[in-house]
C-alpha positions as CSV (number, residue, x, y, z in Angstrom):
1,M,0.0,0.0,-0.1
2,K,2.9,2.3,0.9
3,R,4.7,1.4,-2.2
4,N,1.6,2.3,-4.4
5,F,1.3,5.6,-2.6
6,F,4.9,6.4,-3.2
7,L,4.6,5.6,-7.0
8,L,1.5,7.8,-7.3
9,M,3.2,10.8,-5.6
10,T,6.2,10.4,-7.8
11,F,4.0,10.3,-11.0
12,L,2.1,13.5,-9.9
13,L,5.3,15.4,-9.2
14,A,6.8,14.5,-12.6
15,F,3.6,15.6,-14.3
16,A,3.6,19.0,-12.5
17,V,7.2,19.7,-13.5
18,V,6.3,19.0,-17.3
19,A,3.2,21.1,-17.1
20,A,5.0,24.0,-15.7
21,G,7.6,23.8,-18.4
22,C,4.8,24.1,-21.0
23,A,3.0,26.9,-19.5
24,P,3.3,30.4,-20.9
25,K,5.8,32.6,-19.2
26,L,4.6,35.8,-17.6
27,E,6.5,39.0,-18.2
28,S,7.8,41.0,-15.2
29,G,4.9,42.8,-13.6
30,Q,2.3,40.7,-15.3
31,T,-0.2,38.7,-13.5
32,A,-1.7,35.4,-14.3
33,N,-5.0,37.1,-15.1
34,S,-3.7,40.2,-17.0
35,G,-3.5,38.5,-20.4
36,K,-2.3,40.7,-23.3
37,T,-1.7,44.3,-22.4
38,D,-1.2,47.5,-24.3
39,A,1.7,48.7,-22.1
40,Q,4.0,51.4,-23.5
41,S,7.4,52.4,-22.4
42,S,6.2,55.8,-21.1
43,N,3.2,58.1,-21.1
44,S,4.8,60.2,-23.8
45,G,4.2,57.3,-25.8
46,T,5.9,54.7,-27.9
47,P,4.0,51.3,-27.8
48,S,6.4,48.5,-26.9
49,G,7.3,45.9,-29.5
50,G,5.3,45.8,-32.5
51,G,1.8,46.0,-30.9
52,E,-1.2,48.1,-31.8
53,I,-1.0,52.0,-31.3
54,P,-3.7,52.9,-28.7
55,I,-5.8,56.0,-29.3
56,G,-7.9,57.1,-26.4
57,M,-11.3,58.6,-26.2
58,G,-13.5,59.5,-23.1
59,I,-16.9,60.6,-24.4
60,S,-20.5,60.5,-23.5
61,L,-22.3,57.4,-24.7
62,T,-25.0,57.9,-22.1
63,G,-26.5,61.1,-20.7
64,G,-27.7,64.2,-22.4
65,T,-24.9,64.4,-25.1
66,A,-24.9,60.7,-26.0
67,L,-25.9,61.4,-29.6
68,F,-22.8,63.6,-30.0
69,G,-20.8,60.7,-28.6
70,E,-22.1,58.2,-30.8
71,G,-21.5,60.4,-33.8
72,V,-17.9,61.1,-32.9
73,K,-17.3,57.4,-32.2
74,R,-18.4,56.5,-35.7
75,G,-16.1,59.2,-37.2
76,V,-13.1,58.1,-35.1
77,E,-13.7,54.5,-36.2
78,L,-13.7,55.3,-39.8
79,A,-10.5,57.3,-39.5
80,I,-8.8,54.4,-37.7
81,E,-10.1,52.0,-40.5
82,D,-8.5,54.2,-43.1
83,F,-5.2,54.4,-41.3
84,N,-5.0,50.7,-40.9
85,A,-6.1,49.9,-44.3
86,A,-3.1,52.0,-45.5
87,G,-0.7,49.9,-43.5
88,G,-0.6,52.0,-40.3
89,Y,2.8,53.1,-39.1
90,N,5.6,50.7,-40.1
91,G,2.9,47.9,-39.9
92,Q,1.6,48.9,-36.5
93,K,-2.2,49.2,-36.5
94,A,-4.1,51.8,-34.5
95,K,-6.9,50.8,-32.1
96,L,-9.5,52.9,-30.2
97,V,-9.7,52.5,-26.4
98,M,-12.9,54.3,-25.4
99,Y,-14.8,54.8,-22.1
100,D,-18.2,56.3,-21.4
101,D,-17.7,59.6,-19.4
102,E,-21.6,59.7,-18.8
103,A,-21.4,63.4,-19.5
104,K,-20.2,63.9,-15.9
105,P,-17.0,65.9,-15.0
106,E,-15.9,63.6,-12.3
107,K,-16.3,60.6,-14.4
108,S,-14.4,62.2,-17.1
109,V,-11.5,62.8,-14.8
110,E,-11.5,59.1,-13.9
111,V,-11.6,57.8,-17.5
112,I,-8.8,60.2,-18.7
113,Q,-6.6,59.1,-15.9
114,K,-7.3,55.4,-16.8
115,L,-6.5,56.0,-20.5
116,I,-3.3,57.7,-19.7
117,N,-1.9,55.7,-16.8
118,Q,-3.4,52.3,-17.5
119,D,-4.1,52.1,-21.2
120,K,-0.9,54.2,-22.2
121,V,-2.7,55.9,-25.0
122,V,-0.5,58.1,-27.2
123,A,-3.1,60.8,-27.9
124,L,-6.7,61.5,-27.0
125,V,-9.9,62.5,-28.8
126,G,-11.8,64.7,-26.4
127,P,-15.2,64.9,-24.8
128,A,-18.6,66.1,-25.8
129,N,-19.1,68.3,-22.8
130,S,-17.2,71.7,-22.0
131,G,-17.4,71.0,-18.3
132,N,-15.7,67.7,-18.8
133,A,-13.0,69.1,-20.9
134,M,-12.3,71.8,-18.3
135,A,-12.3,69.2,-15.5
136,H,-9.6,66.9,-16.9
137,G,-7.6,69.4,-19.0
138,K,-4.8,69.8,-16.3
139,I,-4.3,66.0,-16.3
140,V,-3.9,65.9,-20.1
141,Q,-1.5,68.9,-20.0
142,E,0.7,67.5,-17.3
143,A,0.9,64.1,-19.0
144,K,2.1,65.7,-22.3
145,I,-0.5,64.0,-24.3
146,A,-2.2,65.7,-27.3
147,E,-6.0,65.9,-26.9
148,I,-8.3,67.1,-29.8
149,V,-11.8,68.1,-28.7
150,P,-14.4,67.1,-31.4
151,V,-17.6,68.5,-29.8
152,A,-17.3,70.6,-26.6
153,T,-17.6,74.3,-27.5
154,G,-16.7,76.3,-24.3
155,S,-14.6,79.3,-25.3
156,K,-12.0,78.7,-22.6
157,I,-11.1,75.0,-23.3
158,T,-8.1,75.5,-25.5
159,K,-6.9,78.6,-23.7
160,Q,-6.3,77.1,-20.3
161,F,-2.6,76.4,-21.1
162,A,-2.0,79.0,-23.8
163,D,0.6,80.7,-21.7
164,Q,2.7,77.5,-21.4
165,D,5.6,76.7,-23.7
166,K,3.4,73.8,-25.3
167,N,-0.3,73.7,-25.1
168,Y,-1.6,70.1,-25.6
169,I,-5.3,70.8,-26.1
170,F,-6.7,71.4,-29.6
171,R,-10.2,71.7,-31.0
172,V,-12.1,70.7,-34.2
173,S,-15.4,72.1,-33.1
174,P,-17.0,75.6,-33.3
175,L,-16.2,77.4,-30.1
176,D,-19.0,79.4,-28.6
177,S,-17.5,82.9,-29.2
178,V,-17.1,82.1,-33.0
179,Q,-20.7,80.8,-33.2
180,V,-22.0,84.0,-31.6
181,S,-19.8,86.1,-34.0
182,T,-21.2,84.2,-37.0
183,I,-24.8,84.7,-35.8
184,L,-24.3,88.5,-35.2
185,E,-22.6,89.0,-38.5
186,E,-25.7,87.4,-40.1
187,L,-28.3,89.4,-38.1
188,V,-26.7,92.7,-37.8
189,T,-24.3,93.2,-40.7
190,K,-26.1,91.3,-43.4
191,K,-29.7,91.7,-42.4
192,G,-29.4,95.1,-40.6
193,L,-31.6,94.0,-37.6
194,K,-31.7,96.3,-34.5
195,K,-33.9,94.5,-32.0
196,I,-32.5,91.1,-31.1
197,G,-33.7,89.2,-28.2
198,L,-31.6,86.7,-26.3
199,I,-32.9,83.6,-24.5
200,H,-30.5,81.4,-22.6
201,D,-30.4,78.6,-20.1
202,T,-29.1,79.3,-16.4
203,E,-26.4,76.7,-16.4
204,G,-22.8,77.1,-17.6
205,Y,-23.5,76.7,-21.3
206,G,-26.2,79.4,-21.4
207,Q,-24.4,81.7,-19.1
208,G,-21.2,81.5,-21.1
209,G,-23.3,82.2,-24.2
210,R,-24.9,85.3,-22.7
211,E,-21.5,86.7,-21.8
212,D,-20.3,86.2,-25.4
213,V,-23.4,87.8,-26.9
214,V,-23.5,90.8,-24.7
215,K,-19.8,91.4,-25.0
216,Q,-19.6,91.0,-28.8
217,M,-22.9,93.2,-29.3
218,K,-21.4,96.0,-27.3
219,E,-17.8,95.8,-28.6
220,K,-18.5,95.2,-32.3
221,Y,-21.8,96.8,-32.9
222,S,-22.4,99.3,-30.0
223,M,-25.6,97.5,-29.3
224,E,-27.2,95.5,-26.5
225,P,-29.9,92.8,-26.6
226,A,-33.4,94.4,-26.7
227,V,-34.5,91.9,-24.1
228,I,-32.8,89.0,-22.2
229,S,-34.8,86.1,-20.7
230,A,-33.3,83.2,-18.8
231,F,-34.8,79.8,-18.1
232,D,-34.1,76.8,-15.9
233,P,-33.2,73.9,-18.1
234,K,-34.5,71.5,-15.6
235,E,-38.1,72.9,-15.9
236,L,-38.0,73.1,-19.7
237,N,-40.8,75.8,-19.8
238,L,-40.1,78.5,-22.4
239,E,-43.4,80.1,-22.7
240,Q,-42.6,83.0,-20.6
241,A,-39.4,83.6,-22.4
242,V,-41.2,83.6,-25.7
243,R,-43.8,86.0,-24.3
244,D,-41.0,88.3,-23.3
245,M,-39.8,88.3,-26.9
246,K,-43.1,88.9,-28.4
247,K,-44.0,91.8,-25.8
248,T,-40.7,93.6,-26.7
249,G,-41.3,93.3,-30.4
250,V,-37.9,91.6,-31.3
251,E,-36.9,91.1,-34.9
252,A,-35.2,87.8,-34.3
253,V,-34.3,85.7,-31.2
254,L,-30.8,84.4,-30.5
255,F,-31.1,81.2,-28.5
256,Y,-28.5,79.5,-26.3
257,G,-29.6,76.0,-25.0
258,L,-29.1,72.3,-25.8
259,A,-31.4,70.0,-27.9
260,P,-34.3,69.3,-25.6
261,Q,-34.5,73.1,-24.8
262,C,-34.4,73.9,-28.5
263,A,-37.4,71.7,-29.0
264,K,-39.2,73.4,-26.2
265,L,-38.5,76.8,-27.6
266,L,-40.0,75.8,-31.0
267,E,-43.1,74.4,-29.3
268,A,-43.5,77.6,-27.2
269,R,-43.0,79.8,-30.2
270,N,-45.7,77.9,-32.1
271,K,-48.1,78.1,-29.2
272,E,-47.5,81.8,-28.5
273,G,-47.4,82.8,-32.1
274,L,-44.0,84.4,-32.2
275,N,-43.4,85.0,-36.0
276,V,-39.8,85.9,-36.0
277,P,-36.8,83.8,-37.0
278,I,-34.8,81.8,-34.5
279,Y,-31.0,81.8,-34.6
280,A,-29.2,79.3,-32.5
281,T,-25.9,77.5,-31.9
282,W,-25.2,74.3,-33.5
283,A,-27.3,72.4,-30.9
284,M,-30.3,73.3,-32.9
285,G,-29.0,70.9,-35.6
286,D,-29.0,67.9,-33.1
287,P,-31.3,65.3,-34.6
288,T,-33.0,65.1,-31.2
289,V,-34.7,68.4,-31.9
290,K,-36.5,67.1,-35.0
291,K,-37.3,63.8,-33.2
292,L,-39.1,65.8,-30.5
293,V,-40.9,68.4,-32.6
294,G,-41.2,67.1,-36.1
295,D,-42.0,69.7,-38.8
296,L,-41.7,72.6,-36.4
297,V,-37.9,72.6,-37.3
298,N,-38.8,73.7,-40.8
299,E,-40.3,77.1,-39.7
300,N,-37.8,79.9,-39.9
301,V,-35.1,78.2,-37.8
302,F,-31.4,78.9,-38.5
303,F,-28.1,77.7,-36.7
304,V,-24.4,77.5,-37.0
305,Q,-22.5,74.6,-38.5
306,S,-19.0,73.7,-39.7
307,F,-20.3,70.7,-41.7
308,T,-23.4,70.1,-43.7
309,I,-23.9,67.0,-46.1
310,D,-24.5,69.4,-49.0
311,Q,-21.6,71.7,-48.6
312,S,-19.3,69.7,-50.9
313,D,-18.8,66.4,-52.8
314,K,-16.4,65.4,-50.1
315,A,-19.0,66.0,-47.3
316,K,-21.6,64.1,-49.3
317,A,-19.3,61.2,-49.9
318,F,-18.3,61.0,-46.2
319,H,-22.0,61.0,-45.1
320,E,-22.8,58.2,-47.5
321,R,-19.9,56.2,-46.2
322,V,-21.2,56.6,-42.6
323,V,-24.7,55.4,-43.8
324,A,-23.3,52.5,-45.6
325,K,-21.3,51.3,-42.6
326,Y,-23.8,52.1,-39.8
327,K,-27.2,52.2,-41.7
328,D,-27.6,55.7,-40.6
329,D,-25.9,58.9,-39.8
330,V,-27.1,59.8,-36.3
331,F,-25.5,63.1,-36.1
332,P,-23.6,64.2,-39.3
333,I,-21.6,67.1,-37.9
334,A,-20.4,65.1,-34.9
335,S,-19.3,62.2,-37.2
336,A,-17.4,64.5,-39.4
337,Q,-15.7,66.4,-36.6
338,G,-14.8,63.1,-34.9
339,Y,-13.3,61.8,-38.1
340,D,-11.2,65.0,-38.7
341,S,-10.1,64.9,-35.0
342,A,-8.8,61.3,-35.2
343,K,-7.3,61.8,-38.7
344,L,-5.2,64.7,-37.4
345,I,-3.7,62.3,-34.7
346,L,-3.3,59.5,-37.2
347,E,-1.7,61.6,-39.9
348,A,0.7,63.0,-37.2
349,I,1.6,59.4,-36.3
350,K,2.4,58.7,-40.1
351,K,4.9,61.5,-40.0
352,V,6.5,61.2,-36.7
353,G,5.5,57.9,-35.1
354,P,3.7,57.0,-31.9
355,D,5.4,59.5,-29.6
356,G,3.0,61.7,-27.6
357,Q,5.0,64.8,-27.6
358,K,6.0,64.5,-31.3
359,I,2.4,63.9,-32.2
360,R,1.4,67.2,-30.4
361,D,4.2,69.2,-32.3
362,Q,3.1,67.8,-35.7
363,I,-0.6,68.5,-35.0
364,E,0.3,72.1,-34.4
365,S,2.4,72.4,-37.5
366,F,0.4,70.7,-40.2
367,Q,0.5,72.5,-43.6
368,D,-1.2,70.0,-45.8
369,F,-4.1,68.6,-43.9
370,E,-7.2,67.3,-45.7
371,G,-10.4,66.8,-43.8
372,V,-14.1,66.4,-44.5
373,T,-15.3,69.4,-42.4
374,A,-14.5,73.1,-43.1
375,I,-11.1,72.5,-41.5
376,G,-8.2,74.2,-43.5
377,K,-4.9,72.7,-44.7
378,T,-3.1,74.6,-41.7
379,P,-5.6,74.1,-39.0
380,F,-3.5,75.3,-36.0
381,A,-0.7,77.6,-34.9
382,K,1.3,77.9,-31.8
383,D,-0.9,80.7,-30.7
384,N,-4.3,79.3,-32.1
385,H,-5.5,75.7,-31.2
386,E,-8.9,76.3,-32.9
387,A,-9.4,74.6,-36.2
388,F,-12.5,76.8,-37.0
389,G,-12.6,80.5,-37.2
390,P,-15.3,82.7,-38.4
391,K,-14.7,82.1,-42.0
392,D,-15.2,78.4,-41.4
393,M,-18.6,78.7,-39.9
394,S,-21.8,79.0,-41.9
395,I,-25.5,79.4,-41.2
396,A,-27.6,76.3,-41.9
397,T,-31.4,75.6,-41.7
398,Y,-33.8,72.7,-42.0
399,K,-35.1,71.8,-45.4
400,N,-37.8,69.2,-45.3
401,G,-36.5,68.1,-41.9
402,E,-32.8,67.8,-43.1
403,V,-29.9,70.1,-42.1
404,A,-28.8,72.1,-45.1
405,S,-26.6,75.1,-45.7
406,V,-28.2,78.4,-46.4
407,K,-27.0,79.4,-49.9
């Protein structure tokens, strides 16, 4: 009995030795459950070995700006698809590492830290929300990772670190002050209107818009709004604001609010019989507005855009490509700006490799960039990290429920 037990133990020991020799060896610092990693040599970024090049994105896929996030996601995926189809960088393919920031600043900080410290991304496509961009901007700047913001429009986003030797934050989205400038140029210079009413929400987006409107009207046109009416976006009741406009006899309304509020404005205008044009930021072009109010979008509504499907053959072809791949184009301008944001990063990698600081420098110095939005061949300069200026913005409207440029 003892002899049989001894033989069994000897056999089991021998089997364990053989099995250990056949098992995959773990690299230093890797655990048995970690599997393959995207580890890089440093945060400034060169992927180790011949692995994939990670491009990070923290953006809202849930919450109030989820449609923006979904549109950007599709554009980024198409840009990466193009990069990889062309051979990548020395055979290295790019991959998207993405997290939902839930449209919350604190969550945005969390996911950006994760992308930089854990996923070791070489560059970032930024968020949909201005508050999120402001909340995590310092983390991006200190990590020396380029971030290109494809949606958030707060005027201060790219200026947070403009006084530093190198500013790592860029934008491919119409910043608020330029949107206001475009609208006022249309209303005052081109149409010669004098009585312009302003309606804005009481949160950060609307308050910032009010500041831009009042400042530019005073400094550029020696004017002030004929009437200003603010509303609580949580209540979504704009009937009183519309009555304020009607009572004052405004010639046009300039509106600052997000998509659900835009829809409520159009409902209130229809109910109260305010027969003047509405001019709004690009949020009025959010497909959510049409979904909520239907044909009301066709009634004398105008807004700022950097991309419309009908602006060029290139824009139309891009839209058709989105539809072919995803069956629809949920938010054309967001998809286009997402594509150009990612393409800037990927074209920089083609030129300088997957090094975070070199990518930043190349993005700032492009002279030959080709995008699908109104972006120019030289999008940025050391003292200007905004891809769109007043000449790149245009006024759009709804034609039969579709966003189209005003010719």
